[in-house]
C-alpha positions as a printed Julia matrix, in Angstrom:
357×3 Matrix{Float64}:
   8.21   23.18   -6.23
   8.6    21.69   -9.7
   5.6    20.87  -11.88
   5.58   17.51  -13.61
   3.37   18.96  -16.33
   2.51   22.53  -17.25
  -1.22   21.84  -17.59
  -3.77   20.18  -15.39
  -3.54   16.91  -17.27
  -4.37   13.63  -15.53
  -1.94   12.84  -12.7
  -0.4    16.29  -12.77
   1.7    16.65   -9.63
   4.08   18.99   -7.85
   7.05   17.9    -5.8
  10.0    19.31   -3.94
  13.13   19.97   -5.96
  15.04   17.16   -4.22
  12.47   14.36   -4.61
  13.88   12.91   -7.84
  17.44   13.21   -6.6
  16.48   11.41   -3.4
  15.04    8.44   -5.32
  18.14    8.35   -7.51
  20.41    8.32   -4.47
  18.32    5.51   -2.93
  18.27    3.68   -6.29
  14.55    3.0    -6.06
  11.08    3.79   -7.35
   7.74    4.0    -5.53
   4.51    2.05   -6.03
   1.26    3.59   -4.75
  -2.27    2.15   -4.84
  -5.22    4.51   -5.22
  -8.53    2.67   -5.11
 -10.4     5.92   -5.8
  -8.59    6.44   -9.12
  -8.39    2.71   -9.88
  -4.64    2.77  -10.43
  -1.33    1.45   -9.25
   1.08    4.32   -9.87
   4.83    3.9   -10.25
   6.87    7.03   -9.47
  10.44    7.02  -10.74
  13.28    9.51  -11.23
  13.74   10.55  -14.86
  16.91   12.35  -13.81
  18.04   14.22  -10.69
  15.5    16.99  -11.3
  12.39   15.33  -12.71
  10.09   12.45  -11.9
   8.06   10.28  -14.23
   4.79    8.53  -13.37
   3.37    5.32  -14.77
  -0.29    4.88  -13.76
  -1.66    1.43  -14.55
  -5.32    0.46  -14.24
  -6.26   -2.02  -11.53
  -9.85   -2.25  -10.3
  -9.99   -0.69   -6.83
  -6.42   -1.61   -5.84
  -5.67   -1.77   -2.11
  -2.79   -3.7    -0.55
   0.45   -4.24   -2.46
   2.88   -7.0    -1.45
   6.53   -6.98   -2.52
   8.98   -9.86   -2.2
  12.11   -9.18   -4.26
  10.95   -9.72   -7.88
   7.4   -10.7    -6.92
   4.45   -8.38   -6.46
   0.83   -8.98   -5.54
  -2.0    -6.45   -5.86
  -5.34   -6.82   -4.09
  -8.27   -5.54   -6.16
 -12.04   -5.52   -5.78
 -12.68   -9.22   -6.49
  -9.25  -10.77   -7.02
  -5.55  -10.75   -6.26
  -3.07  -10.55   -9.12
   0.44  -11.93   -8.63
   3.15  -10.51  -10.87
   6.8   -11.33  -11.5
   9.51   -8.98  -12.65
  11.33   -9.8   -15.9
  14.3    -7.54  -16.6
  14.68   -9.18  -20.01
  11.14   -8.35  -21.1
  11.61   -4.83  -19.76
  14.71   -4.18  -21.82
  13.08   -5.4   -25.03
   9.68   -3.76  -24.53
   8.32   -3.05  -28.04
   8.67    0.57  -29.07
  10.58    1.46  -25.91
  13.63   -0.78  -25.95
  16.21    0.06  -23.33
  13.94    2.43  -21.38
  12.71    0.15  -18.59
  14.83   -1.8   -16.12
  11.96   -3.87  -14.67
   8.69   -5.27  -16.0
   6.12   -6.73  -13.61
   4.15   -9.29  -15.59
   0.89  -10.98  -14.44
   1.56  -14.6   -13.56
  -1.51  -15.69  -11.57
  -4.9   -14.39  -10.55
  -6.76  -15.6    -7.46
 -10.48  -14.95   -7.44
 -11.36  -14.04   -3.86
 -14.74  -12.47   -4.41
 -15.68   -9.13   -2.85
 -14.15   -9.55    0.61
 -12.39   -6.15    0.8
  -8.79   -7.3     1.1
  -6.62   -4.59    2.7
  -3.0    -5.35    3.64
  -1.25   -8.07    1.67
   2.08   -9.81    2.39
   4.22  -12.66    1.15
   5.34  -14.83    4.06
   7.15  -18.14    3.84
   5.5   -20.0     0.97
   2.14  -18.3     1.52
   0.31  -15.16    0.47
  -1.25  -13.57    3.56
  -4.1   -11.08    3.48
  -6.21   -9.0     5.82
  -9.78   -9.91    4.96
 -11.66   -6.86    6.19
 -15.13   -8.05    5.31
 -14.72  -11.27    7.33
 -12.68   -9.62   10.13
  -9.86  -12.11    9.78
  -6.4   -12.92    8.52
  -6.47  -15.4     5.67
  -4.19  -17.07    3.16
  -4.76  -17.03   -0.58
  -4.26  -19.99   -2.9
  -5.92  -21.89   -5.74
  -8.09  -24.07   -3.5
 -10.64  -21.64   -2.05
 -11.77  -18.02   -2.25
  -9.64  -17.63    0.88
  -8.64  -19.76    3.86
  -9.34  -18.16    7.27
  -6.36  -18.54    9.6
  -6.98  -16.16   12.51
  -9.61  -13.8    13.88
  -9.6   -11.53   16.93
 -10.91  -13.04   20.16
 -13.82  -10.61   20.22
 -15.06  -11.8    16.8
 -17.21  -14.9    17.42
 -17.53  -16.23   13.86
 -16.54  -15.74   10.25
 -19.24  -13.64    8.64
 -19.13  -10.96    5.96
 -20.04   -8.01    8.2
 -16.83   -5.93    8.5
 -17.34   -5.92   12.26
 -14.03   -4.29   13.33
 -12.51   -3.03   10.07
  -9.32   -5.04   10.35
  -6.84   -3.36    8.0
  -3.08   -3.36    8.66
  -0.74   -6.27    9.32
   2.85   -6.6    10.53
   4.79   -9.7     9.53
   7.75  -11.26   11.3
   9.63  -14.4    10.26
   7.05  -15.08    7.56
   3.97  -14.95    9.8
   1.59  -12.25   11.09
   2.67  -10.57   14.33
   0.37   -7.55   14.78
  -2.82   -6.28   13.16
  -4.62   -2.96   13.39
  -8.38   -2.5    13.55
 -10.68    0.51   13.71
 -12.86   -1.1    16.38
 -13.26   -4.05   18.71
 -16.97   -4.76   18.35
 -18.7    -7.98   17.34
 -21.62   -6.71   15.28
 -22.18   -5.42   11.78
 -19.8    -2.49   11.1
 -19.75   -1.64   14.8
 -16.4     0.12   14.32
 -18.29    3.1    12.91
 -19.81    3.84   16.33
 -16.53    5.11   17.84
 -14.47    5.85   14.78
 -12.05    8.3    16.44
 -11.51    6.43   19.72
 -12.23    2.76   19.04
  -9.08    1.65   17.22
  -6.72   -1.05   18.47
  -3.56   -3.0    17.7
  -3.68   -6.72   18.42
  -0.85   -9.2    18.99
  -1.71  -12.06   16.65
   0.06  -15.04   18.34
  -1.59  -14.36   21.72
  -4.73  -12.65   20.46
  -4.3    -9.95   23.1
  -5.1    -6.3    22.45
  -1.85   -4.47   23.19
  -3.27   -0.97   22.87
  -6.71    0.51   22.28
  -8.44    3.87   22.14
  -6.67    4.76   18.89
  -7.92    7.2    16.26
  -8.21    5.14   13.07
  -4.91    3.2    13.17
  -3.44    2.22    9.8
  -0.21    0.85    8.36
   1.45   -0.7    11.44
   5.13   -1.38   10.75
   8.05   -2.88   12.65
  11.23   -0.85   12.1
  14.43   -1.56   14.04
  12.43   -3.54   16.57
  10.0    -0.67   17.2
   6.3    -0.73   16.38
   5.13    2.31   14.43
   1.62    3.15   13.26
  -0.32    5.97   11.62
  -3.31    7.51   13.39
  -5.27    8.68   10.38
  -7.85   10.73   12.29
  -5.25   12.57   14.38
  -2.59   13.32   11.72
   0.02   11.42   13.72
   2.87    8.97   13.32
   3.2     7.12   16.61
   5.56    4.6    18.2
   3.82    1.97   20.34
   5.18    0.28   23.46
   3.5    -3.16   23.33
   4.51   -3.99   26.9
   3.05   -0.86   28.49
   0.15   -0.39   26.11
   1.11    3.22   25.49
   2.41    5.25   22.59
   4.48    8.35   21.86
   3.7    10.77   19.07
   6.73   10.77   16.79
   5.54   13.31   14.23
   2.48   15.39   13.43
   1.76   15.13    9.7
  -0.96   17.37    8.26
  -3.68   15.39    6.49
  -5.3    11.97    6.54
  -2.25    9.72    6.83
  -2.5     6.18    5.46
   0.21    4.12    3.74
   3.8     3.95    4.94
   7.05    2.4     3.7
  10.7     2.68    4.68
  13.86    2.62    2.6
  17.18    3.21    4.31
  16.92    6.19    6.64
  13.81    7.52    4.94
  10.15    6.99    5.71
   7.58    7.56    2.95
   4.1     8.41    4.29
   1.0     9.0     2.16
  -1.73   11.54    2.79
  -5.22   11.47    1.28
  -7.99   13.92    0.62
 -11.24   13.11    2.38
 -14.61   12.89    0.67
 -16.92   15.42    2.27
 -19.98   13.27    1.47
 -18.5    10.09    2.94
 -20.35    8.61    5.91
 -16.97    7.42    7.22
 -15.06   10.68    6.93
 -17.49   13.58    7.09
 -17.66   13.7    10.91
 -13.89   13.72   11.44
 -12.38   16.93   12.77
  -9.72   16.86   10.07
 -12.22   16.36    7.23
 -12.21   20.02    6.19
  -8.42   20.39    6.12
  -7.45   16.98    4.72
  -7.15   18.37    1.2
  -3.83   16.98    0.01
  -3.1    13.68   -1.72
   0.57   12.88   -1.9
   3.7    11.62   -0.18
   5.76   13.1     2.64
   9.3    11.85    3.21
  10.78   11.83    6.71
  14.43   11.41    7.64
  14.09    8.8    10.4
  17.16    9.74   12.5
  15.8    13.28   12.89
  12.13   12.8    11.91
  12.36   15.96    9.85
  10.41   16.35    6.61
  12.94   16.33    3.79
  10.81   15.97    0.63
   7.22   15.97   -0.54
   5.05   15.11   -3.52
   1.48   16.21   -4.21
  -1.03   15.24   -6.88
  -3.03   18.13   -8.31
  -5.25   15.92  -10.47
  -6.67   12.38  -10.54
  -5.48   11.04   -7.18
  -7.43   11.82   -4.0
  -7.36    8.7    -1.82
  -4.35    6.44   -1.32
  -4.24    3.12    0.47
  -0.77    1.6     0.18
   2.78    2.56   -0.72
   5.7     0.23   -1.36
   9.32    0.8    -2.31
  10.74   -0.89   -5.41
  14.46   -1.21   -4.59
  17.11   -1.27   -7.32
  14.54   -0.17   -9.92
  14.91    3.24  -11.52
  12.37    2.84  -14.34
  10.0    -0.08  -13.7
   6.89   -0.93  -15.72
   3.84   -3.03  -14.87
   1.17   -4.68  -17.02
  -2.35   -5.55  -15.96
  -4.65   -8.29  -17.24
  -7.29   -5.98  -18.76
  -5.63   -4.47  -21.81
  -4.13   -7.55  -23.49
  -0.53   -6.36  -23.75
   0.59   -9.13  -21.4
  -0.59  -11.72  -23.94
   2.24  -10.68  -26.26
   4.94  -11.34  -23.67
   6.36  -14.79  -22.98
   9.05  -15.63  -20.47
  10.52  -19.1   -20.14
  13.61  -20.07  -18.13
  16.05  -19.54  -21.0
  14.39  -16.91  -23.19
  11.87  -14.12  -23.53
   9.55  -13.35  -26.44
   7.43  -10.37  -27.49
   4.72  -11.15  -30.01
   6.14  -14.62  -30.57
   9.58  -13.33  -31.56
  12.53  -14.43  -29.48
  14.56  -11.58  -27.98
  18.25  -12.34  -27.8
């Protein structure tokens, strides 16, 4: 293992010797949201041996959506939409020529505290899993959110987090599957059977395709197959929607939540569990879920080929996304004022009012 820093400074991490080289070979960086630390963290290869992190403050970040040069980040009361400007990146004051991407805030939607989880661009819409209202919604500048769909077992839109809807699979620009931790119709009823009450639902039909799952998160459709993480059982599974069954693809030690694919590689996040949490403390894995990091699987073999672990600052992770064709990206938030100095118009970019040729 290589240490990113010799001391226990914030965001100190250890990682396998091949992690940086793997990102270089894939020509990508990683974006991770940690609501516990209040950061979106970019992880990039400095060279073939070392990684560099860029943690940026966002207030309780959860779902991250990526669509080419667009990004959206769900936070505690709002969703920030950002756009990449390579030109602003290259001329970043004091660090010219270091960054190859710069995600700049372009719009903020004020949703209120509705506990947005997964977030996706689809068609001309921004889709979100609204966990508090147990629904799928769209986000725009007209309302806090627009409800589009709710499970059949949810009888009305009410802010009660009845089933803890969390993950969403998109296909052809629209939701296809969602995951939930329960199928009840009362206030936070999912907590009653937290290790056996989970389900995956087919959105177009509203039918539950599989139930009895142990805290399903991060459903994904890869090569026509439906994968999902069972957080309470340390498992990556592959679901057969027709039969309503699943196969365990890989046992992964820890509380698994957050998954993204790039090429033949699958990046899966693990979180530490809070021992005093009413949600986590009764789980069998609570005592041994003591690692926050990323495990990389080679999909053709499902063997673990690389790993990354935070030693400081990061305990709980929600989402992970791949930033393709970006070796050293940057991101600005709306809290610190730096974004006010950057202007991007169709023909030019400016930092501090000065045009950058």
